[in-house]
Structure formats: structure tokens, C-alpha cells
C-alpha positions, 0 to 999 in steps of 0.5 A: 450827966443825963445824955451822951452820944457815942460815935464809933464805927466798930460794934465792939468799940461802941459797946465798950464806950457805951459800957464805960459811959454808963459806968461813969454815971451817964443815964442815957447813951445814944449811938452813931456809927458815922459822922453824918449820923452823929451830925443829924443827932446833934445838930438838928433843931429838935435834938435831945441836948446831949451833954457829952459826945464821945467820938472814937476816931477814925469813923467810916465816913471821916476822921472825926476831928471835923465832927468834933469841931462842928459839935463843939461850935454848934451845940452845948455838948462837951466833946471827947475825941479818942485818937491813936497814941501816934497822932495824939499830940498833933490832934490834941493841940488842934482840938484843944483850941476848940475846947475839945478834950482828947484821950489817947488810945488804947483807952485807960479807963481811969483816964477816960473817966477823968476826962468824962468828969472834967467834961461834966464839970465844964458843962455845969460851969458853962450852963451857969455862965449861959444862965447868967448871960441870959439873965443879963441879956434880959436886964439889958432889954428891960433897960432899953424898953424902959428908956424908950418909954421915958423918951415917950413921956419926955416927948409927949408929956414934957416930963424931965428924965427924972420925972419920967423915971419916977413916974414909971417906978411909981406906976410899977409899985402902985399896980404891982407889975414890973417897970418893964410892963409899965414901960410896954404899956406906955409904948403901946399908948404913944407909939400907936 
């Protein structure tokens, strides 16, 4: 992972988290001491895209579970929540519903590293799904534009649907541009 955010109110625990994240091959670790500071890091529009946020509960201004849910819901970051062993079961059950990994304190380094590795794998898989989703969204938009252009050809040039389809494909091959570019030109011509 390239970027991580460690959120902890204590200096000593912050140093420990930062050290463990660096040992787990995280290249850059940013630090926040409060939930408000962490939100400003993660949720602002120009924020560095943190791939991982580790929240050591409790924080000075809140417990940290609401922060974890906010980050999980409003960013692309994977979230690990560190909680005391006495409340681990309750918090873990609720956090798991939001895709948040929970680790019990005191922290076992091997368990923590496993959680970081699981978060890395989940983040990579999510990125693949997002890229595929973006590609499919673009394909749907291309089809919509092409279909609108076909309707224009049918309405203004009295072509049949197969003729309009062939016309757009032929123009795209002849001019060596995409079918969408041809369709956009058709729409510019007939919609103005």
C-alpha cells in the first residue's frame, strides 16, 4: 500500500502504529489525533487517496466507530478498527456490517499484519471492480448516444434501424473514429 492514515489520540500508540504500518510495507503514513482531524484528511475533496485507515479507539473527541463507518462509506479506504478485547465482539459485529476489519487490543503484531494484508487484498479487488464498473458505465453511455443518433437518422433521413446502424458503423470505419464520435457528430448536426 502507498498511503495510510493512522488515527490515535496517544503519542506512544501513534508511534507504534506508524512503525507497524511501515513494517507492513506501507510507504507513507499520515497521522491524526482526533476524529475531526481524520475526517478532514480523508473526506475533503483534494485528499490523498488513503488506501488504509487504522483507528485506535477510543479517540479524544469520539469513540471512533462512527469515524470508521464514515470513512468506509464515503471514501475508497479500507478501515481497521482497534478496540479493547472486552468490547471486541460487540464492536466487531457492528463494524463488520460496514466492511470494517476489527482487531482486538492488546495488539498481536502477526494478527495486525494479517489484517493489513487482508485490507490490501480487499482494496486491490475493489479497485478492479471499480475499474470494470467504470468501463461498463462508459459502454452504457456510448450505447445511449449511438441509439439517440440512430433515432435522428431514422427521423430525419427516413432510414430503418438496421440502415442507421450500418451507416454509423461504416462512417466509423471510414473515418477511423469510434462509433460514439460519429454518433456525436450526427447529434450535433440534427439537434441544433
